[in-house]
RODO-2510 file (C-alpha; in nm, 4 decimals, decimal comma):
residues 383
     n   res          X          Y          Z
     1     m     2,4495    14,4332    -1,6224
     2     a     2,4260    14,6269    -1,2910
     3     q     2,5425    14,4436    -0,9813
     4     e     2,2802    14,4031    -0,7106
     5     p     2,3726    14,5970    -0,3937
     6     t     2,4814    14,3846    -0,1054
     7     s     2,3389    14,4193     0,2375
     8     i     2,6814    14,5760     0,3466
     9     t     2,6538    14,8317     0,0761
    10     i     2,2963    14,9229     0,1821
    11     f     2,3954    14,9467     0,5456
    12     t     2,6952    15,1679     0,4634
    13     h     2,4706    15,4006     0,2635
    14     i     2,2218    15,4249     0,5543
    15     l     2,5023    15,4846     0,8007
    16     f     2,6335    15,7674     0,5776
    17     i     2,2933    15,9374     0,5675
    18     m     2,2437    15,8990     0,9398
    19     l     2,5940    16,0510     1,0074
    20     s     2,5342    16,3335     0,7823
    21     f     2,2008    16,4127     0,9434
    22     l     2,3570    16,3857     1,2917
    23     q     2,6453    16,6263     1,1805
    24     s     2,4007    16,8852     1,0590
    25     s     2,1865    16,8425     1,3660
    26     m     2,4880    16,9099     1,5924
    27     v     2,5452    17,2365     1,4032
    28     l     2,1766    17,3388     1,4364
    29     l     2,1348    17,2079     1,7950
    30     p     2,2617    17,5331     1,9599
    31     i     2,0397    17,7466     1,7445
    32     v     1,7325    17,5275     1,8049
    33     l     1,7899    17,5201     2,1773
    34     a     1,8275    17,9043     2,1870
    35     l     1,5151    17,9606     1,9814
    36     a     1,3276    17,7199     2,2054
    37     s     1,4590    17,9073     2,5095
    38     l     1,3524    18,2407     2,3439
    39     a     1,0013    18,0963     2,2923
    40     n     0,9791    17,9780     2,6493
    41     s     1,0928    18,3176     2,7778
    42     a     0,8410    18,5131     2,5825
    43     e     0,6250    18,5551     2,8977
    44     g     0,9379    18,6663     3,0982
    45     r     1,0698    18,8876     2,8183
    46     a     1,4244    19,0077     2,8112
    47     f     1,5240    19,2754     3,0552
    48     f     1,8013    19,5369     3,0194
    49     v     1,9188    19,7719     3,2863
    50     f     2,1286    20,0918     3,2556
    51     g     2,2367    20,3357     3,5174
    52     d     2,4125    20,3799     3,8503
    53     s     2,4645    20,2085     4,1907
    54     l     2,0921    20,1869     4,2550
    55     v     2,0673    19,9183     3,9728
    56     d     2,4208    19,7917     3,9322
    57     n     2,4332    19,4171     4,0084
    58     g     2,8095    19,3623     3,9909
    59     n     2,9655    19,5192     3,6871
    60     n     3,2015    19,7348     3,9043
    61     n     3,3421    19,4009     4,0587
    62     y     3,5285    19,3629     3,7287
    63     l     3,6710    19,7217     3,7306
    64     a     3,9525    19,8946     3,9084
    65     t     3,7336    20,1432     4,1008
    66     t     3,6485    20,2481     4,4489
    67     a     3,2672    20,2260     4,3786
    68     r     3,2414    19,8692     4,4676
    69     a     3,0082    19,6549     4,6968
    70     d     3,2077    19,3343     4,6870
    71     s     3,2906    19,2904     5,0557
    72     p     3,0729    19,1935     5,3578
    73     p     2,8275    19,2877     5,4905
    74     y     2,6934    19,3685     5,1442
    75     g     2,4829    19,0688     5,0306
    76     i     2,4116    18,9546     5,3880
    77     d     2,0497    18,8780     5,3002
    78     y     2,1135    18,7730     4,9392
    79     p     2,0348    18,4066     4,8837
    80     t     2,4008    18,3135     4,9015
    81     h     2,4600    18,5512     5,1878
    82     r     2,7633    18,6743     5,0065
    83     p     2,8478    19,0138     4,8449
    84     t     2,7644    19,0252     4,4760
    85     g     2,8358    19,3786     4,3809
    86     r     2,4787    19,5009     4,4528
    87     f     2,4665    19,8061     4,6780
    88     s     2,2126    19,6301     4,8984
    89     n     2,1867    19,3891     5,1884
    90     g     1,9996    19,1580     4,9474
    91     l     1,8121    19,2056     4,6062
    92     n     1,8113    19,5440     4,4266
    93     i     1,5265    19,6972     4,2159
    94     p     1,6118    19,5031     3,8963
    95     d     1,6267    19,1726     4,0827
    96     i     1,2816    19,2394     4,2294
    97     i     1,1230    19,3408     3,8895
    98     s     1,2662    19,0146     3,7427
    99     e     1,1212    18,8238     4,0374
   100     r     0,7703    18,9794     3,9867
   101     l     0,7880    18,9010     3,6163
   102     g     0,8732    18,5312     3,6950
   103     a     1,2143    18,5693     3,5244
   104     e     1,5626    18,5061     3,6525
   105     s     1,7846    18,8102     3,7336
   106     t     1,9999    18,9459     3,4561
   107     e     2,3697    18,8967     3,4701
   108     p     2,6194    19,1859     3,4696
   109     y     2,7362    19,2507     3,1285
   110     l     3,0962    19,2129     3,2294
   111     s     3,0350    18,8775     3,3972
   112     p     3,1942    18,5717     3,2231
   113     a     2,8593    18,3897     3,3156
   114     l     2,6729    18,6038     3,0468
   115     r     2,6950    18,3682     2,7587
   116     g     2,4928    18,1167     2,5530
   117     q     2,1241    18,1058     2,6537
   118     k     2,1842    18,3351     2,9503
   119     l     2,2094    18,6177     2,6902
   120     l     1,8350    18,5725     2,6129
   121     v     1,7397    18,6721     2,9734
   122     g     1,8908    19,0175     2,8957
   123     a     2,1842    19,1936     3,0612
   124     n     2,2653    19,4574     3,3263
   125     f     2,5013    19,7348     3,2023
   126     a     2,4732    19,9594     3,5095
   127     s     2,7822    20,0842     3,6866
   128     a     2,7965    20,2466     4,0299
   129     g     2,9051    20,6072     4,0276
   130     v     2,7837    20,7106     3,6794
   131     g     2,5577    20,9989     3,5840
   132     i     2,3969    21,1586     3,2922
   133     l     2,7192    21,3631     3,2409
   134     n     3,0488    21,2156     3,1505
   135     d     3,2318    21,4198     3,4212
   136     t     3,0107    21,2857     3,6956
   137     g     3,1772    21,0348     3,9203
   138     f     3,5323    21,1198     3,7981
   139     q     3,6571    21,0470     4,1566
   140     f     3,5671    20,6801     4,1117
   141     l     3,8079    20,6449     3,8299
   142     n     3,7186    20,3358     3,6099
   143     i     3,3449    20,3078     3,5834
   144     i     3,1248    20,2331     3,2758
   145     r     2,9890    20,5746     3,1751
   146     i     2,6467    20,5748     3,0207
   147     y     2,7629    20,6052     2,6482
   148     k     2,9906    20,3183     2,7152
   149     q     2,6978    20,1208     2,8653
   150     l     2,5109    20,1947     2,5282
   151     e     2,8154    20,0813     2,3420
   152     y     2,8059    19,7499     2,5196
   153     f     2,4340    19,7199     2,4390
   154     q     2,5277    19,7366     2,0689
   155     q     2,7950    19,4750     2,1355
   156     y     2,5333    19,2582     2,3194
   157     q     2,3052    19,2675     2,0185
   158     t     2,5842    19,1437     1,7869
   159     r     2,6498    18,8485     2,0224
   160     v     2,2747    18,7615     2,0397
   161     a     2,2436    18,7929     1,6567
   162     q     2,5197    18,5252     1,6268
   163     l     2,3197    18,2989     1,8628
   164     i     1,9678    18,3307     1,7202
   165     g     1,9956    18,5256     1,3974
   166     p     1,9639    18,8963     1,3323
   167     e     1,5886    18,9051     1,2952
   168     n     1,5173    18,7145     1,6141
   169     a     1,7686    18,9354     1,7909
   170     k     1,6041    19,2557     1,6770
   171     n     1,2600    19,1117     1,8023
   172     l     1,4124    19,0246     2,1391
   173     v     1,5377    19,3831     2,1830
   174     n     1,2234    19,5443     2,0558
   175     q     0,9984    19,3347     2,2950
   176     a     1,2240    19,3716     2,5915
   177     l     1,1652    19,5708     2,9033
   178     v     1,4337    19,8379     2,9819
   179     l     1,5111    20,0277     3,3081
   180     i     1,7307    20,3272     3,3175
   181     t     1,8264    20,4988     3,6449
   182     l     2,0372    20,8171     3,6258
   183     g     2,0549    21,1654     3,7719
   184     g     2,1308    21,1314     4,1460
   185     n     2,5072    21,1263     4,1002
   186     d     2,4883    21,4319     3,8761
   187     f     2,3934    21,6241     4,1997
   188     v     2,5551    21,4504     4,4895
   189     n     2,8727    21,3394     4,3060
   190     n     2,9055    21,6369     4,0735
   191     y     2,7338    21,9615     4,1349
   192     y     2,7239    21,9367     4,5238
   193     l     3,0293    21,7164     4,5582
   194     v     3,2503    22,0018     4,6909
   195     p     3,1739    22,3734     4,7535
   196     f     3,2275    22,5764     4,4401
   197     s     3,2365    22,2723     4,2151
   198     a     3,3157    22,3312     3,8482
   199     r     2,9508    22,2671     3,7483
   200     s     2,8108    22,4871     4,0285
   201     r     3,0393    22,7705     3,9039
   202     q     2,9231    22,7061     3,5467
   203     f     2,5483    22,6892     3,6198
   204     a     2,2945    22,8145     3,8763
   205     l     2,0784    22,5234     3,9877
   206     p     1,7677    22,6346     3,7847
   207     d     1,9946    22,6304     3,4718
   208     y     2,1879    22,3171     3,5625
   209     v     1,8595    22,1061     3,5841
   210     p     1,7425    22,1785     3,2278
   211     y     2,0821    22,1114     3,1066
   212     i     2,1122    21,7593     3,2483
   213     v     1,7508    21,6867     3,1465
   214     s     1,8373    21,7782     2,7812
   215     e     2,1385    21,5429     2,8116
   216     y     1,9144    21,2694     2,9549
   217     r     1,6926    21,3087     2,6527
   218     k     1,9794    21,2390     2,4197
   219     i     2,0527    20,9234     2,6068
   220     l     1,6885    20,8078     2,5698
   221     i     1,6811    20,8875     2,1987
   222     k     1,9983    20,6791     2,1586
   223     l     1,8287    20,3891     2,3494
   224     y     1,5404    20,4150     2,1123
   225     d     1,7731    20,4052     1,8099
   226     l     1,9253    20,0974     1,9476
   227     g     1,5860    19,9250     1,9440
   228     a     1,4402    19,9879     2,2921
   229     r     1,0654    20,0169     2,2749
   230     r     0,9484    19,9899     2,6389
   231     v     1,1687    20,1925     2,8779
   232     l     1,1177    20,2723     3,2537
   233     v     1,2965    20,6125     3,3142
   234     t     1,3538    20,7122     3,6785
   235     g     1,4187    21,0501     3,8207
   236     t     1,6111    21,0895     4,1494
   237     g     1,5043    20,9937     4,5060
   238     p     1,4753    21,2745     4,7766
   239     l     1,8506    21,3476     4,7673
   240     g     1,8552    21,5582     5,0780
   241     c     1,7043    21,2813     5,3002
   242     v     1,9589    21,0045     5,2560
   243     p     2,1667    20,9266     5,5698
   244     a     2,4915    21,0464     5,3950
   245     e     2,3417    21,3927     5,3509
   246     l     2,1821    21,4005     5,6952
   247     a     2,5173    21,3281     5,8479
   248     q     2,6863    21,6161     5,6800
   249     r     2,4114    21,8773     5,6248
   250     s     2,1391    21,8162     5,8955
   251     r     2,1191    21,9381     6,2498
   252     n     1,8351    21,7404     6,3702
   253     g     1,7504    21,4897     6,1009
   254     e     1,5624    21,7203     5,8724
   255     c     1,6142    21,6717     5,4949
   256     d     1,8626    21,9144     5,3364
   257     p     1,6592    22,1908     5,1703
   258     e     1,9081    22,2605     4,8899
   259     l     1,9390    21,8986     4,7759
   260     m     1,5566    21,8599     4,8122
   261     r     1,5296    22,1721     4,5841
   262     a     1,7401    21,9982     4,3231
   263     a     1,5232    21,6822     4,3262
   264     t     1,2058    21,8943     4,3309
   265     l     1,3240    22,0713     4,0094
   266     f     1,4694    21,7661     3,8327
   267     n     1,1883    21,5055     3,8621
   268     p     0,8978    21,7066     3,7090
   269     q     1,1254    21,8123     3,4294
   270     v     1,2180    21,4533     3,3512
   271     q     0,8489    21,3611     3,3380
   272     a     0,7777    21,6444     3,0988
   273     m     1,0770    21,5527     2,8889
   274     v     0,9542    21,1883     2,8784
   275     s     0,6133    21,3019     2,7654
   276     s     0,7604    21,5238     2,5000
   277     v     0,9738    21,2436     2,3479
   278     n     0,6657    21,0143     2,3505
   279     s     0,4687    21,2730     2,1650
   280     e     0,7427    21,3104     1,9015
   281     l     0,7655    20,9264     1,8571
   282     g     0,3876    20,8916     1,8458
   283     s     0,4066    20,6023     2,1057
   284     d     0,4425    20,5612     2,4779
   285     v     0,7917    20,4150     2,4598
   286     f     0,9196    20,5808     2,7758
   287     i     0,7530    20,5562     3,1208
   288     a     0,8278    20,8137     3,3831
   289     v     0,8921    20,6650     3,7276
   290     n     0,8474    20,9075     4,0202
   291     t     1,1031    20,7563     4,2483
   292     r     1,1102    21,0749     4,4633
   293     k     0,7476    21,0218     4,5634
   294     m     0,8040    20,6433     4,6084
   295     h     1,0804    20,7103     4,8514
   296     m     0,9095    21,0045     5,0260
   297     d     0,6196    20,7787     5,1310
   298     f     0,8235    20,5699     5,3637
   299     i     1,0736    20,8468     5,4479
   300     s     0,7984    21,0814     5,5708
   301     n     0,6040    20,8100     5,7549
   302     p     0,8456    20,5121     5,8126
   303     q     0,6232    20,3466     6,0824
   304     a     0,3292    20,3157     5,8375
   305     f     0,5579    20,0905     5,6363
   306     g     0,6981    19,8818     5,9207
   307     f     1,0267    20,0657     5,9550
   308     v     1,1616    20,1971     6,2837
   309     t     1,3607    20,4681     6,1148
   310     s     1,4101    20,6238     5,7700
   311     k     1,7073    20,8526     5,8924
   312     i     1,9642    20,6040     6,0190
   313     a     2,1250    20,3586     5,7871
   314     c     2,1528    19,9986     5,8882
   315     c     2,5187    19,9770     5,7936
   316     g     2,7635    20,2606     5,8536
   317     q     2,9237    20,4789     6,1173
   318     g     2,9021    20,8349     6,2481
   319     r     2,5926    21,0478     6,2685
   320     f     2,2931    20,8577     6,1149
   321     n     2,5461    20,5841     6,0236
   322     g     2,5960    20,8088     5,7193
   323     l     2,9605    20,8703     5,7194
   324     g     3,1929    20,6691     5,4990
   325     l     3,1428    20,3232     5,3477
   326     c     2,9666    20,0184     5,4791
   327     t     3,2485    19,7816     5,5750
   328     p     3,2979    19,4784     5,8028
   329     m     3,3974    19,7235     6,0777
   330     s     3,0794    19,9298     6,0397
   331     n     2,7852    19,9293     6,2788
   332     l     2,5362    19,6761     6,1503
   333     c     2,1689    19,6550     6,2552
   334     p     2,0444    19,3076     6,3410
   335     n     1,7150    19,3364     6,1558
   336     r     1,7454    19,4902     5,8017
   337     n     1,3638    19,4681     5,7488
   338     i     1,2979    19,7540     5,9847
   339     y     1,5502    20,0029     5,8265
   340     a     1,4550    20,2021     5,5200
   341     f     1,8147    20,2575     5,4266
   342     w     2,0756    19,9862     5,4064
   343     d     2,3806    20,2144     5,3725
   344     a     2,4524    20,5858     5,3545
   345     f     2,2843    20,6175     5,0106
   346     h     2,0952    20,2993     4,9105
   347     p     1,7600    20,1583     5,0270
   348     s     1,7324    19,8244     5,2015
   349     e     1,5868    19,5241     5,0100
   350     r     1,2559    19,5802     5,1968
   351     a     1,2374    19,9450     5,0838
   352     n     1,3288    19,8319     4,7281
   353     r     1,0271    19,5977     4,7396
   354     i     0,8031    19,8825     4,8312
   355     i     0,9375    20,0887     4,5423
   356     v     0,8881    19,8032     4,2922
   357     d     0,5345    19,7446     4,4235
   358     q     0,4496    20,1017     4,3292
   359     m     0,6130    20,0512     3,9924
   360     f     0,3670    19,7701     3,9274
   361     n     0,0608    19,9122     4,1050
   362     g     0,1076    20,2860     4,1459
   363     d    -0,1310    20,5432     3,9948
   364     n    -0,0330    20,8257     3,7551
   365     e     0,1381    21,0177     4,0412
   366     y     0,3914    20,7326     4,0547
   367     m     0,4073    20,5953     3,7040
   368     h     0,3105    20,7978     3,3952
   369     p     0,1433    20,7131     3,1679
   370     y     0,1115    20,3554     3,2878
   371     n     0,2272    20,1330     3,5674
   372     l     0,4176    19,8134     3,5076
   373     s     0,1155    19,5842     3,5585
   374     t    -0,0672    19,7728     3,2779
   375     i     0,2384    19,7663     3,0654
   376     v     0,2703    19,3914     3,0942
   377     e    -0,0955    19,3476     2,9952
   378     l    -0,0684    19,5873     2,6978
   379     d     0,2422    19,4206     2,5643
   380     a     0,1088    19,0688     2,6143
   381     a    -0,1906    19,1580     2,3930
   382     r     0,0471    19,2654     2,1121
   383     v     0,2624    18,9544     2,1074
***
C-alpha cells in the first residue's frame, strides 16, 4: 500500500520546482531583458557609424596614433566638459542625429563600455584619418581603415546574435540607420598631402575622382552585403575653405580653387553612383548627403547663421588659426557658438547642428532621394 506523502515531502517537491524555475529564469533573464530593450528601442532604432574624424567619437583613443582628440580643449562644451575623442568642442554629427531621433549616442566600438544592452543602441566604428583608399592617412600609423571597420561590423553582429539570437540580430541590423562619411582625407591627406604625391603622379585629378568613387561603391556594396538597408552616404565638405587650407594656400581668405575643384568633381559623382547602386538594388537603400552645399551655406554667408567668421578656427594658431593641432597652448575663442569651425578642419558643434538640420529637413539639393525626416516616416510605416 502506497504511503501518504507527508507535508515535508510536499514542501520539498514544491521547493524543487520553484528552484528549477528560478534557475531557468536566471538563464533566460538576460535574453528577456535584451529583447525588451530591443522592443523599447524600436522607435530609436540602432545606429551604426563608419568613416573618419568628422564622425569618430573616440575609437582612436584606444589606438597608438597621432590622429587623436583626447586632450583639452577638445570636449570643452561636451556635457562632461572633458575630451572624449570627438574632433569637436562638443557633440559631433552622429551625436546630434541620435539626439534628434530620441536615442542615446552610440559607443565607440573599441570602448569597453560597449557590451550587454548597450550593443542594441548600435556602434560607432569610425576612425580619424581614414579614407576610401587604404593608403590614405598612412602618416597617422595605427588607424581603423575602412575594411577593418566593416570587419568589426561583422564581429559586432556575432556579439549581438549571442545576446538576442541570430534572427533578432539580423532584424536589428536590417532596420538600423547607418551613416558613412569618407572622401575628404583621400584628397587632403593623400592626393594633395605633399607636392607630387604618389597618387597625384599616378592620376590626373579628373581620373583620380572616378577611381575613388568606384572604390567607394565597393564599400557601399559590402555594407549592403552585411545587412545595411538604410545608409546615409556623405560626400566631402568644401575642402578648400577649411582654416587649415586657408592658412597654407590662401592669400586673403579666399577658398583654394584646386581643392574646391576636387570637391566639385567628387560630390556629384558620389550622388550619381548612389543613384546607380539604388537602381541596381531596386530600392533606395543609399541616401546621398550633399555636405558640400550644407557647409557652403554658412561658409559663404556666416552672418546669416549667427557666425562672426567661417574662416578663422576657434582653436588653433597661425594664420586663420589653421596651422597645427588644437592643444592646451592654442588660441581659444571664448564663444564657440559664433565660430563655424572649431579647429583647422572640423566644424563647431553649432555648425554640426546646422548640418544635421539640413539632413532632417533639406530638399533634394541637400538630401537625395529623401531627407531624414521622410526616411523616419517611411521606415516607421514598414515596421
